[in-house]
C-alpha positions in Angstrom: -13.6 -26.1 -14.0 -10.3 -24.8 -12.6 -9.9 -24.1 -8.8 -9.6 -20.4 -9.6 -12.9 -20.3 -11.4 -14.6 -22.2 -8.6 -13.2 -19.8 -6.1 -14.4 -16.8 -8.0 -17.9 -18.2 -8.4 -18.0 -19.0 -4.7 -16.9 -15.5 -3.9 -19.6 -14.1 -6.1 -22.2 -16.1 -4.3 -20.9 -14.9 -0.9 -20.9 -11.2 -2.0 -24.3 -11.4 -3.7 -25.8 -13.2 -0.7 -24.4 -10.6 1.7 -25.8 -7.7 -0.3 -29.3 -9.4 -0.5 -29.3 -10.1 3.2 -28.3 -6.6 4.3 -31.2 -4.8 6.0 -30.6 -1.6 4.1 -30.3 -0.9 0.4 -26.6 -0.5 -0.3 -25.4 2.2 -2.7 -23.3 1.2 -5.7 -20.4 1.2 -6.3 -20.2 -1.2 -3.3 -16.7 -1.4 -1.9 -16.3 -4.6 0.1 -13.3 -6.1 2.0 -13.4 -9.8 2.7 -12.1 -10.1 6.2 -11.5 -13.8 5.9 -9.0 -13.1 3.1 -7.6 -10.0 4.9 -6.9 -12.0 8.1 -5.3 -14.9 6.1 -3.1 -12.4 4.3 -2.1 -10.8 7.6 -1.2 -14.1 9.1 0.9 -15.0 6.0 2.8 -11.7 6.2 3.7 -12.4 9.8 4.9 -15.8 8.9 7.0 -14.4 6.0 8.5 -11.8 8.3 9.8 -14.5 10.6 9.6 -12.4 13.8 10.6 -9.0 12.3 7.9 -6.4 13.1 5.7 -5.2 10.2 4.8 -1.6 9.9 1.5 -1.1 8.2 1.7 1.0 5.0 -1.5 3.2 5.4 -1.4 4.2 1.7 -2.4 0.7 0.8 -5.4 0.6 3.1 -6.9 4.1 3.8 -9.6 2.7 6.0 -9.0 3.4 9.8 -10.8 0.2 10.9 -8.6 -1.9 8.7 -5.5 -0.2 10.0 -6.7 -0.9 13.6 -7.5 -4.5 12.6 -4.0 -5.1 11.3 -2.3 -3.3 14.3 -4.2 -5.5 16.7 -2.5 -8.6 15.5 0.8 -9.8 16.9 3.6 -9.1 14.5 2.3 -5.7 13.4 3.6 -2.5 15.0 3.3 1.1 13.9 2.1 2.8 10.7 4.0 4.0 7.7 2.1 7.1 6.6 2.0 8.9 3.3 0.8 12.4 4.4 1.7 14.4 7.5 -1.9 15.6 7.9 -2.9 11.9 7.8 -0.2 11.1 10.4 -1.5 13.8 12.7 -5.1 12.5 12.3 -4.0 8.9 13.1 -2.3 10.1 16.3 -5.1 12.5 17.4 -7.7 9.8 16.9 -5.8 7.1 18.7 -5.2 4.8 15.7 -1.5 4.7 16.4 1.1 6.4 18.6 4.0 5.3 16.3 3.7 6.8 12.8 6.7 7.1 10.4 6.3 9.3 7.4 7.2 7.3 4.3 7.8 10.5 2.3 9.2 14.0 3.0 6.6 16.7 3.8 6.8 20.5 3.0 3.2 21.1 4.3 3.9 24.2 6.4 0.6 24.1 8.2 0.9 20.5 9.2 4.6 21.0 10.2 3.5 23.9 12.4 0.9 21.7 14.1 3.5 18.9 14.6 6.2 21.2 16.0 3.7 22.9 18.3 2.5 19.7 19.9 4.9 17.7 22.1 2.6 14.6 22.0 2.4 14.6 18.2 6.1 15.3 17.8 6.8 12.4 20.1 4.7 10.0 18.1 5.5 11.0 14.5 8.8 10.6 12.7 9.5 12.8 9.6 11.3 11.5 6.6 14.1 13.6 4.9 16.7 13.1 2.2 18.1 16.7 2.1 18.9 19.6 4.4 16.2 21.5 2.4 13.7 19.3 4.3 15.2 20.4 7.6 15.0 24.0 6.5 11.3 23.5 5.6 10.7 22.2 9.1 12.5 25.0 10.8 10.7 27.6 8.7 7.3 26.2 9.8 8.0 26.2 13.6 8.0 29.1 16.0 10.7 27.5 18.3 13.0 24.5 18.6 11.8 23.6 22.1 9.9 20.6 20.8 12.4 18.2 19.2 11.5 16.6 15.8 12.1 12.9 15.2 13.9 12.4 11.9 14.5 9.4 9.6 16.7 9.4 6.5 15.4 8.0 3.3 18.3 6.2 1.6 18.1 5.2 -2.1 17.8 1.4 -2.3 18.0 1.1 -6.0 20.3 -1.3 -7.9 23.3 0.2 -9.5 24.1 -2.0 -12.5 26.5 -1.1 -15.3 26.0 2.6 -14.7 22.3 2.3 -14.7 19.8 2.8 -11.8 17.1 0.2 -11.3 14.4 1.1 -8.8 12.1 3.9 -7.7 13.4 7.5 -8.2 13.1 8.5 -4.5 16.0 9.7 -2.5 19.2 11.2 -4.0 21.2 9.6 -1.2 23.0 6.5 -2.6 26.7 6.8 -1.7 27.6 6.1 2.0 29.4 9.4 2.3 26.2 11.3 1.2 24.1 9.5 3.8 26.6 10.2 6.5 26.9 13.9 5.6 23.1 14.4 6.0 23.1 12.3 9.2 25.7 14.7 10.6 23.7 17.7 9.6 20.7 16.3 11.5 22.5 15.4 14.7 24.4 18.7 14.8 21.3 20.9 14.2 19.3 22.0 17.3 15.8 20.6 17.6 16.2 17.4 15.6 16.7 13.8 16.7 17.9 11.2 14.2 16.0 8.0 15.1 15.8 5.9 12.0 16.4 5.2 8.3 14.5 3.8 5.4 15.7 1.7 2.4 12.7 0.9 0.2 13.7 -1.6 -2.5 10.8 -1.1 -4.8 12.4 -3.0 -7.6 12.2 -6.0 -5.3 9.0 -5.4 -3.4 6.8 -3.9 -6.1 7.5 -5.8 -9.3 5.8 -9.2 -10.1 8.3 -11.9 -11.0 6.1 -14.9 -11.9 3.7 -13.6 -14.7 2.5 -16.6 -16.7 2.3 -14.6 -20.0 5.7 -13.0 -19.5 8.1 -15.9 -18.6 11.2 -14.4 -20.2 10.6 -11.0 -18.6 9.9 -12.6 -15.2 13.2 -14.5 -15.4 15.0 -11.2 -15.9 13.1 -9.6 -13.1 14.1 -12.4 -10.7 17.8 -12.0 -11.6 17.6 -8.2 -11.0 15.9 -8.9 -7.7 18.6 -11.3 -6.6 21.4 -8.8 -7.6 19.6 -6.0 -5.8 19.2 -8.0 -2.6 22.9 -8.9 -2.6 24.0 -5.4 -3.3 21.7 -4.0 -0.6 23.1 -6.4 2.0 26.6 -4.9 1.5 25.4 -1.3 1.3 23.2 -1.5 4.4 26.0 -3.0 6.4 28.5 -0.3 5.3 26.0 2.5 6.0 25.1 1.1 9.4 28.7 1.0 10.5 29.1 4.7 9.6 25.8 5.7 11.3 26.7 3.9 14.5 29.2 6.6 15.4 26.6 9.4 14.9 23.4 8.2 16.4 21.7 5.3 18.1 18.9 4.4 15.7 15.6 3.1 16.9 14.7 1.5 13.6 15.8 0.5 10.1 12.7 0.2 7.9 12.9 -1.7 4.6 10.9 -3.6 2.0 7.3 -4.0 1.1 4.7 -6.8 0.6 6.7 -8.4 -2.2 10.0 -8.5 -0.4 9.1 -9.3 3.2 11.4 -12.4 3.4 14.5 -10.9 1.9 14.2 -7.6 3.7 13.6 -9.3 7.1 16.6 -11.6 6.5 19.0 -8.6 6.4 20.5 -8.3 9.9 20.5 -4.4 9.7 16.8 -4.3 9.1 14.6 -4.0 12.3 11.2 -3.7 10.7 9.5 -4.3 7.3 6.7 -2.3 5.7 3.6 -4.0 4.2 0.2 -2.9 3.1 -0.7 -4.2 -0.4 -0.2 -7.7 0.9 -3.2 -7.3 3.1 -5.7 -6.6 0.3 -3.8 -8.1 -2.7 -4.8 -5.9 -5.7 -4.4 -7.0 -9.3 -0.8 -5.9 -9.6 0.2 -8.3 -6.8 -1.2 -11.5 -8.4 2.0 -12.9 -9.8 4.7 -13.1 -7.1 6.8 -16.2 -6.3 7.0 -15.1 -2.7 3.4 -15.5 -1.7 0.0 -16.9 -2.8 -2.5 -14.1 -3.6 -5.8 -14.0 -1.7 -7.7 -11.0 -3.1 -9.5 -9.2 -0.3 -10.9 -6.0 -1.8 -13.7 -5.8 -4.4 -16.2 -3.3 -5.8 -19.6 -4.2 -7.2 -21.5 -2.2 -9.9 -24.9 -3.1 -11.3 -25.8 -4.1 -14.8 -27.9 -1.3 -16.3 -28.1 -2.2 -20.0 -28.0 -5.2 -22.3 -26.8 -3.7 -25.6 -26.8 -7.1 -27.4 -26.0 -10.8 -27.2 -22.9 -11.5 -25.1 -22.7 -8.0 -23.8 -23.8 -6.0 -20.7 -23.2 -2.5 -19.5 -22.6 -1.7 -15.9 -22.8 1.7 -14.1 -19.4 3.3 -13.7 -16.4 1.2 -12.7 -13.7 3.3 -14.2 -11.3 3.4 -11.2 -7.9 3.6 -12.9 -4.8 3.0 -10.9 -1.9 5.4 -10.7 1.4 4.7 -12.4 2.4 4.4 -16.1 -0.8 4.2 -18.2 -1.4 0.7 -19.4 -3.6 -2.3 -19.4 -2.4 -3.4 -16.0 -3.8 -0.2 -14.4 -7.4 -0.8 -15.2 -9.9 -2.7 -12.9 -10.3 -6.4 -13.4 -13.8 -7.8 -14.0 -13.6 -10.7 -11.5 -16.9 -12.3 -10.7 -18.7 -13.8 -12.5 -15.5 -15.0 -14.2 -15.3 -14.7 -18.0 -16.2 -11.1 -18.5 -13.8 -8.7 -20.2 -13.5 -4.9 -20.9 -13.9 -3.8 -24.5 -10.9 -2.4 -26.4 -12.7 0.8 -27.5 -14.4 1.9 -24.3 -12.5 0.2 -21.5 -13.5 1.1 -17.9 -15.6 4.2 -18.0 -16.5 6.8 -15.4 -20.3 6.5 -15.9 -20.6 3.2 -17.8 -18.5 0.2 -18.6 -19.5 -2.3 -21.3 -18.4 -5.9 -20.7 -18.3 -8.9 -23.0 -18.1 -12.6 -22.4 -20.2 -15.7 -22.1 -21.5 -14.8 -18.6 -23.1 -11.6 -20.0 -26.2 -13.5 -21.3 -26.8 -14.9 -17.8 -26.9 -11.5 -16.2 -30.1 -9.5 -15.6 -30.6 -5.8 -15.2 -29.7 -5.0 -11.6 -27.3 -7.9 -11.1 -23.9 -7.0 -9.7 -20.6 -7.5 -11.4 -17.6 -7.6 -9.0 -14.2 -6.0 -9.9 -10.8 -5.9 -8.4 -8.7 -2.7 -8.4 -5.2 -2.7 -9.8 -3.6 -1.0 -6.8 -4.2 -1.3 -3.1 -5.8 1.5 -1.1 -6.6 3.8 -4.1 -10.0 2.2 -4.5 -11.2 3.7 -1.2 -10.5 7.3 -2.4 -13.7 6.8 -4.4 -16.1 6.0 -1.6 -17.1 7.1 1.9 -17.8 3.6 3.1 -16.1 0.2 3.1 -18.3 -2.8 3.8 -16.7 -5.6 5.8 -17.6 -9.1 4.8 -17.3 -12.1 7.1 -18.4 -15.4 5.6 -21.5 -14.5 3.6 -22.6 -11.5 5.8 -21.6 -7.8 5.9 -20.8 -7.4 9.6 -20.0 -3.7 9.5 -19.9 -0.6 7.3 -17.0 1.6 8.2 -15.7 5.0 7.0 -12.8 5.3 4.7 -10.4 8.3 5.0 -12.8 10.1 2.6 -15.7 9.1 4.8 -14.2 10.8 7.8 -14.1 14.0 5.8 -10.5 13.8 4.9 -8.7 13.9 1.5 -5.1 13.3 2.3 
């Protein structure tokens, strides 16, 4: 038996033992985070960053207790948020006093709250890539007495033979365009330019060692290398121009899949990471790190339609992004189970086939992994924290705190 199969069977034993030993009946679907794997992943991210601080990407966790656990470790500092209301909540509840928005916000109500609170405005940095975003902030506030911290999102895509490779985020690619917006920020009352972001998603978010896609992976690696080289030059050029306009507090870059290369850039002062803490299915095949899956959900067997087949309750937690086979949850433990082509992962039931099916009884749990990090916890109020073979705590997700960011 391969080491992977052994590890998955051991994981199943730990998870099942923890559920059986819990003093209260646990409601399925059971969302569990393996803290042993989480902590090992956190330590590995710090090692890979080589002394560059890691800002935790909250979108990839969405559980306050896990954010706090990561931030308590040396090497992690601050939060990269995806929603302004979320950022306000994190500050107001003492999770972090240093939150950078990863995306622009035009939420007038949240902007009014931010600009009306000196403490919140001092702790939260808004992201912009257009003067339209500055206009939205000004339209939401009653005065400019409270200065707003601003970071500029710079496109970090690869320009290659006239094509753009990378996330479609900021329109700011040319140095002149970046500097033009920077001048607009520093010349406008009520704004402080404190940072920039260059997220190279084509490096950080694309697997490059997929065993079944060797030719494609080789192409991906070449594109990553070209992107890293181009970004080194672009960041340096932009940094020289920005130095005459503002003294920046931070230059944020990267993600879990590009920690080493992003941290190696002398212009970068911090890297972002989140998915690398939980390692969802889409992060299984990277050359840069060894995956240690840390987040799972368990659903019970409720039917046995025939030989070699069981049906579990629910399980259809599909990841965002382009619809495809890589966005569906992965039956993980016991190993050897597979989704069916006709039904896939369903909202109320999911049929599974494979040799382990005949060993499963009604009520047994099947454990899955989600394709993307963080999104799993939008489907539950509670995350159960596993240590060894025991659930040591059950903590609220964002949804469990009454929030839907």
